[in-house]
N, C-alpha and C positions, 0 to 999 in steps of 0.2 A: 337437693341442697341448693342448687343454683336458683331455683324458683324462689325459695325463701330468701336467699341473699339479694335477689333482684327486688323483692318486696321491701326488705329492710332499707336498701339504698335509695329506692326511687319514690316510695310512698310518702305522703305528707300526713296521712291520718294515723294517729297513735295506735288505734285499735288494729288497723291493717298491719302495722309494724309488729305488734305483739303476735298476731296470727302468723306472720312470716317467720318470727323467731321460733314459734311452735313447729312450723314445717321444717325448719333447719334442725331442730332437736330430734324430730322423728326420723329425719334422713340419717343423722349420725347414729341413732339407735339401730336402724335397719342395716347400716354399714357394719356395725359391730356384730350384729347377729350373723351377717353373711360371712364375716371372718371365721366364725366357728363352724360353718356349714361343712359337712362332708357327705358326698353322694353315697347313698345307701348306708348311711351311718346309723348307729344304734344309740339309744339313750345312755348317758354316762352313769349307769346305776349297776353296781356289783351285786350279784346274788351268790348263794352258796354253790351253785353249779355252773358258774360262768367260766368259760374257757378264756384264760388270760391272754392268749395270743390273739384270738379273735377280738377280744375286748380292746386291746391296745391298737390293733389295726383298723377297727371300724367305729370306735366310740367317738362321738363328737366332743369338741372341747367345751367344758362347762364354764370356763372363765368368762368368755364374752357374754354368756347368758346372765351370769351374776353381775357383770358390769352394767348390762342394759337394765336389769331390775333396779340397780342403784341409780342409774341415770334417769330412769322414769320417775322415781320418787323425787330426786333433786329437781328435775325439769318441772314437775308439778308444783313444787314449792316456788320456783322462780316464776312460773306462769302466774301463780296466785299473787305474788309480789308485784309483777308488772300490771296485772289487772287492777290491783289496789292503787298503784301509782296513776294509772289512767283515770280512775274514778276521782282521785284527788285533783288531778290536772283539770278535769272537766268541771269540778266544783269551783275551782279557783278562776279559770278562764272562760268557762261556758262554751268551750269548743274542743274538738279533738284534733283540729288542724294545727300543725306545728308552726306554719308561717303566721297564722293569726296569733298564736301564743307569743311569738317573738315581737309582733307589733304591739300587743297589749302589755308587754313587759315594761316598756319604757315609759 
């Protein structure tokens, strides 16, 4: 996450900033998956012959997995929007450099 934050804060190229946002997104997704991890856990799927006591004590939490699936879809939509904005900025200013865009603005 910190590598992505460093890229967002220090880079001047818009494409590198978008890639840094992607790195931050993947880091958050990994963190959410790790929240639901349980050592020697079993999949959270009930069958007809499942022992409920073992299931309750060993099953991993499915909620973080569902949250990450949703976050991946939302992250993909946000990434597509950021790439579209980068393309529009390049069409307008002819560069991906933020400092050059500020100079050309005036």
